[in-house]
C-alpha positions as a Markdown table, in Angstrom:
| # | Residue | x | y | z |
|---|---|---|---|---|
| 1 | Met | -6.9 | -22.1 | 12.5 |
| 2 | Leu | -10.4 | -22.7 | 11.4 |
| 3 | Gly | -11.9 | -24.3 | 14.5 |
| 4 | Lys | -9.4 | -27.0 | 15.3 |
| 5 | Val | -8.3 | -27.5 | 11.7 |
| 6 | Pro | -5.1 | -25.6 | 10.7 |
| 7 | Val | -5.5 | -23.6 | 7.4 |
| 8 | Glu | -2.5 | -22.8 | 5.3 |
| 9 | Ala | -3.1 | -19.3 | 3.8 |
| 10 | Leu | 0.3 | -19.4 | 2.2 |
| 11 | Arg | 2.3 | -22.5 | 1.3 |
| 12 | Gly | 5.9 | -22.6 | 0.2 |
| 13 | Val | 6.0 | -19.0 | -1.0 |
| 14 | Asn | 9.4 | -17.8 | -2.0 |
| 15 | Met | 9.9 | -14.3 | -3.5 |
| 16 | Lys | 12.3 | -11.4 | -3.5 |
| 17 | Val | 11.6 | -7.7 | -4.1 |
| 18 | Glu | 14.4 | -5.4 | -4.9 |
| 19 | Ala | 14.5 | -1.8 | -3.7 |
| 20 | Gly | 12.6 | 0.5 | -6.0 |
| 21 | Asp | 10.7 | -2.3 | -7.7 |
| 22 | Phe | 7.0 | -2.3 | -8.5 |
| 23 | Val | 5.4 | -5.7 | -8.1 |
| 24 | Ser | 1.7 | -6.7 | -8.5 |
| 25 | Ile | 0.3 | -9.8 | -6.8 |
| 26 | Leu | -2.6 | -11.0 | -8.9 |
| 27 | Gly | -5.2 | -13.6 | -7.8 |
| 28 | Pro | -8.8 | -14.3 | -7.1 |
| 29 | Ser | -10.5 | -13.9 | -3.7 |
| 30 | Gly | -9.1 | -16.4 | -1.2 |
| 31 | Ser | -5.8 | -17.0 | -3.1 |
| 32 | Gly | -3.7 | -15.6 | -0.2 |
| 33 | Lys | -2.7 | -12.3 | -1.7 |
| 34 | Ser | -4.0 | -10.1 | 1.1 |
| 35 | Thr | -2.4 | -12.4 | 3.7 |
| 36 | Met | 0.8 | -11.9 | 1.8 |
| 37 | Leu | 0.5 | -8.2 | 1.9 |
| 38 | Asn | -0.3 | -8.2 | 5.7 |
| 39 | Leu | 2.9 | -10.2 | 6.2 |
| 40 | Ile | 5.0 | -7.9 | 4.1 |
| 41 | Gly | 3.5 | -4.9 | 6.0 |
| 42 | Ala | 4.5 | -6.5 | 9.3 |
| 43 | Leu | 0.9 | -6.6 | 10.4 |
| 44 | Asp | 1.2 | -10.3 | 10.8 |
| 45 | Lys | 4.1 | -12.7 | 11.5 |
| 46 | Pro | 4.7 | -15.9 | 9.6 |
| 47 | Thr | 4.1 | -19.1 | 11.6 |
| 48 | Ser | 7.1 | -20.7 | 9.8 |
| 49 | Gly | 9.8 | -19.7 | 7.4 |
| 50 | Lys | 11.5 | -16.3 | 7.2 |
| 51 | Leu | 10.3 | -12.8 | 6.1 |
| 52 | Leu | 13.2 | -10.3 | 5.7 |
| 53 | Ile | 12.6 | -6.6 | 5.3 |
| 54 | Asp | 15.8 | -4.6 | 4.8 |
| 55 | Gly | 17.6 | -7.8 | 5.8 |
| 56 | Val | 15.8 | -8.0 | 9.2 |
| 57 | Asp | 13.7 | -11.1 | 10.0 |
| 58 | Ile | 10.5 | -9.6 | 11.3 |
| 59 | Ser | 9.5 | -12.8 | 13.3 |
| 60 | Lys | 12.3 | -11.9 | 15.7 |
| 61 | Leu | 11.2 | -8.3 | 16.3 |
| 62 | Asn | 9.4 | -7.2 | 19.5 |
| 63 | Asp | 6.4 | -4.9 | 19.3 |
| 64 | Asn | 8.4 | -1.7 | 19.6 |
| 65 | Arg | 10.7 | -2.6 | 16.8 |
| 66 | Leu | 7.7 | -3.7 | 14.6 |
| 67 | Thr | 6.1 | -0.3 | 15.2 |
| 68 | Asp | 9.3 | 1.4 | 14.1 |
| 69 | Leu | 9.4 | -0.8 | 11.0 |
| 70 | Arg | 5.8 | 0.0 | 10.1 |
| 71 | Arg | 6.6 | 3.7 | 10.1 |
| 72 | Arg | 8.7 | 3.1 | 7.0 |
| 73 | Ile | 5.7 | 1.5 | 5.2 |
| 74 | Gly | 2.9 | 3.4 | 3.6 |
| 75 | Phe | -0.5 | 1.6 | 3.2 |
| 76 | Val | -3.3 | 2.4 | 0.7 |
| 77 | Phe | -6.5 | 0.4 | 1.1 |
| 78 | Gln | -9.5 | -0.3 | -1.0 |
| 79 | Phe | -11.9 | 1.6 | 1.2 |
| 80 | Phe | -9.8 | 4.7 | 1.7 |
| 81 | Asn | -10.1 | 4.7 | 5.5 |
| 82 | Leu | -10.2 | 8.5 | 5.8 |
| 83 | Ile | -11.5 | 10.2 | 8.9 |
| 84 | Pro | -14.9 | 11.7 | 7.9 |
| 85 | Arg | -14.7 | 14.8 | 10.2 |
| 86 | Leu | -11.3 | 15.9 | 8.9 |
| 87 | Thr | -10.6 | 17.7 | 5.7 |
| 88 | Ala | -8.2 | 16.3 | 3.0 |
| 89 | Leu | -5.5 | 18.4 | 4.6 |
| 90 | Gly | -6.4 | 17.2 | 8.1 |
| 91 | Asn | -6.3 | 13.6 | 7.1 |
| 92 | Val | -2.8 | 13.9 | 5.7 |
| 93 | Glu | -1.6 | 16.1 | 8.6 |
| 94 | Leu | -2.8 | 13.4 | 11.0 |
| 95 | Ala | -0.2 | 11.0 | 9.7 |
| 96 | Leu | 2.5 | 13.6 | 10.3 |
| 97 | Ser | 1.1 | 14.4 | 13.7 |
| 98 | Ile | 1.4 | 10.8 | 14.8 |
| 99 | Ala | 5.1 | 10.9 | 13.7 |
| 100 | Asp | 5.5 | 14.0 | 15.9 |
| 101 | Val | 6.1 | 16.5 | 13.1 |
| 102 | Gly | 5.8 | 20.1 | 14.1 |
| 103 | Arg | 2.6 | 22.0 | 13.2 |
| 104 | Ala | 4.0 | 24.4 | 10.6 |
| 105 | Glu | 6.0 | 21.6 | 8.9 |
| 106 | Arg | 2.9 | 19.3 | 9.0 |
| 107 | Lys | 0.8 | 21.8 | 7.0 |
| 108 | Gln | 3.5 | 22.6 | 4.5 |
| 109 | Thr | 4.2 | 18.9 | 3.8 |
| 110 | Ala | 0.6 | 18.0 | 3.6 |
| 111 | Met | -0.2 | 20.8 | 1.2 |
| 112 | Ser | 2.7 | 19.8 | -1.0 |
| 113 | Leu | 1.6 | 16.1 | -1.0 |
| 114 | Leu | -2.0 | 17.0 | -1.9 |
| 115 | Glu | -0.7 | 19.2 | -4.8 |
| 116 | Thr | 1.4 | 16.2 | -5.9 |
| 117 | Val | -1.7 | 14.0 | -6.2 |
| 118 | Gly | -3.6 | 16.7 | -8.0 |
| 119 | Leu | -5.8 | 18.0 | -5.1 |
| 120 | Lys | -4.5 | 21.5 | -4.6 |
| 121 | Asp | -8.0 | 22.9 | -4.9 |
| 122 | Arg | -9.6 | 20.3 | -2.6 |
| 123 | Val | -7.5 | 20.6 | 0.5 |
| 124 | Asn | -10.4 | 22.0 | 2.7 |
| 125 | His | -13.0 | 19.4 | 1.5 |
| 126 | Lys | -14.1 | 16.6 | 3.8 |
| 127 | Pro | -14.2 | 13.0 | 2.4 |
| 128 | Ala | -18.0 | 13.2 | 1.8 |
| 129 | Glu | -17.4 | 16.2 | -0.5 |
| 130 | Leu | -14.9 | 14.3 | -2.6 |
| 131 | Ser | -15.3 | 11.6 | -5.3 |
| 132 | Gly | -14.0 | 8.1 | -4.8 |
| 133 | Gly | -11.0 | 8.8 | -6.9 |
| 134 | Gln | -10.3 | 12.0 | -5.0 |
| 135 | Gln | -10.6 | 10.2 | -1.7 |
| 136 | Gln | -8.1 | 7.6 | -2.9 |
| 137 | Arg | -5.7 | 10.4 | -3.9 |
| 138 | Val | -5.9 | 11.8 | -0.3 |
| 139 | Ala | -5.2 | 8.2 | 1.0 |
| 140 | Ile | -2.1 | 8.1 | -1.3 |
| 141 | Ala | -0.9 | 11.5 | 0.0 |
| 142 | Arg | -1.4 | 10.3 | 3.5 |
| 143 | Ala | 0.5 | 7.1 | 2.8 |
| 144 | Leu | 3.4 | 9.1 | 1.5 |
| 145 | Ala | 3.4 | 11.6 | 4.4 |
| 146 | Asn | 6.3 | 10.1 | 6.3 |
| 147 | Asn | 8.5 | 9.5 | 3.2 |
| 148 | Pro | 8.1 | 5.7 | 3.3 |
| 149 | Lys | 10.6 | 3.2 | 1.8 |
| 150 | Phe | 7.8 | 0.8 | 1.0 |
| 151 | Leu | 4.3 | 1.4 | -0.4 |
| 152 | Leu | 1.7 | -1.4 | 0.0 |
| 153 | Leu | -1.5 | -1.2 | -2.0 |
| 154 | Asp | -4.5 | -3.5 | -1.2 |
| 155 | Glu | -6.9 | -3.4 | -4.1 |
| 156 | Pro | -6.4 | 0.4 | -4.4 |
| 157 | Thr | -8.8 | 0.8 | -7.3 |
| 158 | Gly | -11.5 | -1.6 | -6.2 |
| 159 | Asn | -14.0 | 1.1 | -5.3 |
| 160 | Ile | -13.6 | 3.5 | -8.3 |
| 161 | Asp | -14.5 | 3.5 | -12.0 |
| 162 | Ser | -12.1 | 2.1 | -14.6 |
| 163 | Lys | -11.0 | 5.5 | -16.0 |
| 164 | Thr | -10.2 | 6.9 | -12.5 |
| 165 | Ala | -8.5 | 3.6 | -11.6 |
| 166 | Ser | -6.1 | 4.0 | -14.5 |
| 167 | Glu | -5.3 | 7.5 | -13.4 |
| 168 | Ile | -4.7 | 6.4 | -9.8 |
| 169 | Val | -2.4 | 3.5 | -10.9 |
| 170 | Gly | -0.6 | 5.9 | -13.2 |
| 171 | Leu | 0.0 | 8.2 | -10.2 |
| 172 | Leu | 1.3 | 5.3 | -8.2 |
| 173 | Lys | 3.7 | 4.4 | -11.0 |
| 174 | Lys | 4.9 | 8.0 | -11.1 |
| 175 | Val | 5.5 | 7.9 | -7.3 |
| 176 | Asn | 7.4 | 4.6 | -7.6 |
| 177 | Ile | 9.7 | 5.9 | -10.3 |
| 178 | Glu | 10.3 | 9.5 | -9.0 |
| 179 | Asn | 10.6 | 8.7 | -5.3 |
| 180 | His | 12.2 | 5.2 | -5.7 |
| 181 | Val | 9.6 | 3.8 | -3.4 |
| 182 | Thr | 9.4 | 0.0 | -3.4 |
| 183 | Thr | 5.8 | -0.7 | -4.3 |
| 184 | Ile | 3.7 | -3.9 | -3.9 |
| 185 | Met | 0.1 | -3.9 | -5.2 |
| 186 | Val | -2.5 | -6.6 | -4.5 |
| 187 | Thr | -5.2 | -6.8 | -7.2 |
| 188 | His | -7.6 | -9.1 | -9.0 |
| 189 | Asp | -7.5 | -6.9 | -12.2 |
| 190 | Gln | -5.2 | -8.3 | -14.9 |
| 191 | His | -5.0 | -5.0 | -16.8 |
| 192 | Leu | -4.0 | -2.9 | -13.8 |
| 193 | Ala | -1.5 | -5.6 | -12.7 |
| 194 | Arg | 0.5 | -5.1 | -15.9 |
| 195 | Ile | 1.4 | -1.6 | -14.9 |
| 196 | Ala | 3.8 | -3.1 | -12.4 |
| 197 | Asn | 7.3 | -4.2 | -13.4 |
| 198 | Arg | 6.5 | -7.8 | -12.5 |
| 199 | Thr | 3.3 | -9.7 | -11.8 |
| 200 | Leu | 3.1 | -12.6 | -9.5 |
| 201 | Gln | 0.1 | -14.9 | -9.9 |
| 202 | Met | -1.3 | -16.5 | -6.8 |
| 203 | Phe | -3.7 | -19.5 | -6.5 |
| 204 | Asp | -4.6 | -21.4 | -3.3 |
| 205 | Gly | -1.8 | -19.9 | -1.2 |
| 206 | Leu | 0.9 | -20.6 | -3.9 |
| 207 | Leu | 2.9 | -18.4 | -6.2 |
| 208 | Ala | 1.9 | -20.1 | -9.5 |
| 209 | Ser | 3.8 | -17.9 | -12.0 |
| 210 | Glu | 5.8 | -14.7 | -12.5 |
| 211 | Val | 5.6 | -12.4 | -15.6 |
| 212 | Val | 7.9 | -9.5 | -16.4 |
| 213 | Asn | 5.7 | -6.8 | -17.9 |
| 214 | Gln | 6.7 | -4.8 | -20.9 |
| 215 | Gln | 6.9 | -1.1 | -19.9 |
């Protein structure tokens, strides 16, 4: 609602994402792509229609079951959202701590993930001591901490330079293929969108087109 006027952020959207797929949602600001991502991530519920994740309609889930569902989803945001006082290792360990993983296993898993994203020599650095690209790598490691089935990316390269952005998206593509993680990326960058298997174009809350990208 905008005042007393209902606003349709999404209208008649119909899409299907298969397990292990990598889909980019491309569109300008205000097109509805971030709303779409919030719905897919079970952060919001649709006011009409159905949204099925693993065959389950999320509009029918209570808060506890929604929380359980979100634990299977890894989120990567444009602004990193790292905790400044924690090291790279501490930020990744925190995600495991919330999932009630034991201390020794937390450290081992976090170290392995940071090595996977190329930060083996930066584990004890705090966010302020890392470049933007390095911070985003920490955020990716954190998103992968609980072995998610789904990885959702909201403008993951919006705050880093183009060269680093290509490296980050290449890393995400590698994770998608090797871990078979279903990946959905929201972006306004046409070049980056083409790294996905499919690109969905959004305008004014509508899915305007779909392109299968040549890999």
